[in-house]
N, C-alpha and C positions, 0 to 999 in steps of 0.2 A: 702205826696207823696205816690203813690201806685205803686207797682212793678208787672210786668208781664213777666214771662219767663226770668227773669234776666235783663229786660230793664226798666229804669225809664220811667214813663208814667205820665206826668203832663200837662193837657190841659192849653193853654195860659191863659184862663179866670180864672182858678184856681190859677195859679202862680201870676196873677194880683190881686187876692183878691176876688174870687167868694165867695158868702155867704154860699156855701155848707159846712156843718159841718161833718167832719170825713169821709164822703163817697162821691164817684163820682156817678152821676146819668146820665144814657144814655136813649135816646128816641129810642125805637125799631120801625123799619119801619112799622111793621104790625099794630101798633097803629094808624098810619096816612098813610096808604098804598097808598092813592090817591095822595100824594105829591111826586114829583120828588126829588131826593137828594138835589139839590141846595135850593129849596123852603123849604124842610124839615129842612135843617140846619138853615136857618134864623128863621123859626118857633120855633125850639127847643131853640135857643138862647133867643128869646123874652120870651119864657115860663120859662126860668131859668135853663135849662139843662147844663151839663158840656160836654157831649159826644153825639154822634149820632151813630146809628147802621143801616147800609144800607142793603137792599135786592137787590143786583145786579144780583143774580141768581134766576129767577122766579120759582115758584112751578108749573106753568102751569095751574092755575085755570082759569075758564071761564071768569071771570071779573077782573082778576089780571093784572094791568099794568106791562109793562116790561121796566126796566131801564138797558139796556144792557151795559156792560163795553166797548163795541166797539164804543159807542157814544162819540166821542172825545169832541164834543162841550159840552155835559152834564158834562163830567169829568172836563173840564176847568171851567165851571160855578160852579161846586161843590168845586173845589180848591179855587176859589175866595170867595165863601160863607164861607168856613172854615177859610180862612185868615181874612175875614171881621169880623167874630164873635168870633174868638179865640177858637172855639170848636175843638175837636179832634174826630177821628173815632175810635170807640171801636171794632166793629166786622163787618163781612160780612156773609150773609146767602144767599142761603142755598145749600151747596154742597151735594145734596142727593146721597146716594148709591142706585142705581137702577140696574135692571137686565142688564147684559152685559156692565156695565159702563167701559169706559176708563177714569180713573181719570184725565188724561191730559186735558180733555174737560173743566175743571174748572180753568185751569192755567191762561187764560186771565183775568178772574174775580179776581183771587187772586193777579195777578200783578197789576190790577187797584186798588184793595183795599190797597195793600202795598204802591202804589204810593200816595194814599190819606192819608197814615199814620196809617192805621188799624193795630191791633195787633193780632186779632183772627178771626177764621172762624168756622162756625157751620156746622155740618154734622149730618145726621140721616139716618136710613135704611128704604128703601121702596121697597125691592125686593119681589118677589112673592114666591121664593123657600126657602129652609131651609139650604142652604149651608153656614155654619158658617165660613168656610175657605175663601170663597169669600168675606164675610163682613170684616174679619180681614185683608185680603190682600188689599182690597180697602182702608180701613182706614189707614193702614200702608203707602200705596202709596200716599194718600192725605197728610199725615204728612210729607212725604219726599219731596213732591212738595212745601209744605208750608214753610218748615224750612229755605231754603235759602232766603226767602222773609221776614224772621223775624216774621212769623205767627205761632200761635198755632192752632191745630185742636181739636175741642170740640164736643164730641158725645152727642147728645140730644136724649131723649127717649120719643117721643110723644106717648100717650096712644093708638093711632090708627095706629101706624107705625109697621114695621116689628119687631122692637125691642122696646117693650112697657114698659120696667121696668129697674130699676137701675142695678140689678145684671147681666142681659144679657149684658148691656152696659159695665159694669166693665170687664166682660170676654173678650170682644172685645178689649178694651183699654189695658188690661194686655197682651193679646196674641200678639198684635201689637208691644208692648214694644218700643215706641218712646218717647223721652223725651219732645217733644212738643205736645204730645197727652194728652187729659183729658176729663172731663165730664162736661156737661152743665146742671145745675139744673134749671128747670123751675117749679115754684111753682104749677102751674096748673097740670102738669104731675106728680109731686111728689104726689099731692093730689089724682089724678085719680088712680095712681098705688099703693097707700097705703104704700109708702116707710116709714120705721121706722127710727127715728133719729140715732139710733146706727149703722145703715147701713152706714151712712155718716162718722161716727167716725172711721170706719174701713179702710177708704180709704186715700191715700196720699193727704195731704192738697194742694200740688202744682198742683194737677189735677184740682182744682177749680179756674178758672181765672175770671169769672164773673157769674152773676145770673140773671135769668128772673123773674121779680116780677109781680104779679097780685093777685087777690083773686077770690073766687068762692063759691057758696053755698055748704053746707055740703053734700047734696045728690049728688052722682056721677051718671050721666046718665047711664042707662043700655045698651043703644045702641051706636054703633059707630057713627051713624048720630047725636045723641044727644051730644056726646062728641065733635065732630067736630064743631057743631054749637056753643057751648060755647067757644071752643078754638079760633075760628076765628071771632066770631061776638058778644060775650056776656060775656067777662071777666069783673070782678068787680074791682073797685078801692081797693087799699090796705087798709085793716081794715074793709071793707064793708061785707066780707063774713066770712067763717069758717076756712080758712087755718091758721095754726099756723106759720105765716110768721116769727115772731121774734124767735120762737123756732128753726125753720130750720136754720135761719141765725146764730144763736148762735153756731151751729155745723159746721159752715163753716168759712174759713178765711175771713178777711175784704176786699172783692173784690168789684169792681164796680157793681152797681145795674141797670139793664136795664129794663125799664118799658115797658112791652109788654102787653098792655091792649086794644086790639081791642074791640070796642062796637059800632056796626053799628048805633043803634038808637041814642046814645049819640053823636056820631060824627056828625050825620046828624042834630041833634037839636042844638048842641052847636057850631059846626064848629070844624075843626081839632085843631086849636090853643088852644081854650078854653078847649077842651077835654084833650089835652096834658098837659096843665097847671094844670088841676084838678088831673090828674094822678100823677103828681109830688107833688103837695101840699098835697094830701091825704097820699102819701107814707111818706113824711117827717113828717107830723103830727103824723102818727102812730109810726114811728121808733124813733122819738125824744121825744115821751111821756115818762114819768118816768117809767111806767110799762113795756115798750118795749125797753128802752135804752140798747144798746148792749155793753157788756164789753169784750174786747179781750186782 
């Protein structure tokens, strides 16, 4: 059993005897972004996942589909899919902090996520200015909106965002001082930012509620465009690149592992379901190998 913010969190398929060993695995929406939440849920169950992670708040990309929480038919179909499969919802993304944000704009999506049984929300900063107080105030407000719904708020630091490294994220979370606030570690952005393992050791363990897994080549792109391309279209399967994934996980508590591995060419060649299955199989093979077996 895994715990999140004081709440027992055991997907029905795990309680019924899922083959997952020691860890819970979630399928991130970005890995199969063309799938609406109901279809994604059935796909994730067939591929062997325990959890799903939905993007109900779009980033606004040119080709990005939108699965708005106001679509009641979609929500009903998603509930049915969750009940049919026994999967649970891990998290919701992405409550972006942007210029002039009124955090209440994300409340409908948070309410929908809570209704679906989610436990966490992802946020990150995309403002154009340098007003640290605004970021802290927005993060604190998001935490306050999320708390009555039983949701935590987890600050991610994409390399090409307004807050691109761990230490700046830590400053925001500390200043906001909310007990449901925390940090989301994404392996790719850890790699891009060059975060040292001892930086993780210095932080409260309860800040870490789940992790984004993927791999990447050793060389970090020098341009923002290059980093964005890898992040959104060419992440590698776990164990296929140069990120010390087992080393990073050894410095974190045993939380659910969310596989965020978008790869446009592989998804097109294999189909979403086979791509998602390979994401999971390679992660398990890597983490359950003797040299990478984690001890907590």
